[in-house]
Phi, psi and omega in degrees: 000095181264114178042041174261206182257141177252113184238097172290151185299125171078014178236176187289151177282142179237127176272121180286120176254127180296143179088351177247137182282159181295325179296316175292335178287322178284329180231081186291345178265008181298316184288312178302318184293318178300317179294314179294325178291320175299322174298314178295322177294317177296323179297319177296317184286341181295336180294329175235046185289328183290330177273328182282325183237074185293341183293320179296324179291327180294323180275351179093010176275137174290113185299320178297321179292324177294310183297320178294319182297309177300320177297322180294316181295315173303317178299311175301319180292320176302313180296319178294319175300321178287326174300312180299318178299319179295320178295317176296323176298317182291318179297316180295321179292325179293316178298319181293328180283328178282334179275323181240081179290143180278146180281134177267140177080009179261000000 
């Protein structure tokens, strides 16, 4: 079964796309949520970054600034990933309606 349809009994059909795991196909919002949660956790951790990450203090890097920078990157990546997921969902729905048009009057 090469890139066909996978249909478990009584569940929604999933089109198998090479290179994407089944977990990400079933839960497409998993990556954006994980990125945004990671961003929030790093923002909270930046308040006590000097005690949490003493190695950064030893080399002279400000721990709070590093945490906030990584949190910003994760947050922006999460927002962009969620926008891409929404666009893919709309595109997939539009492709399905153009491929299988519904009959009128039936």
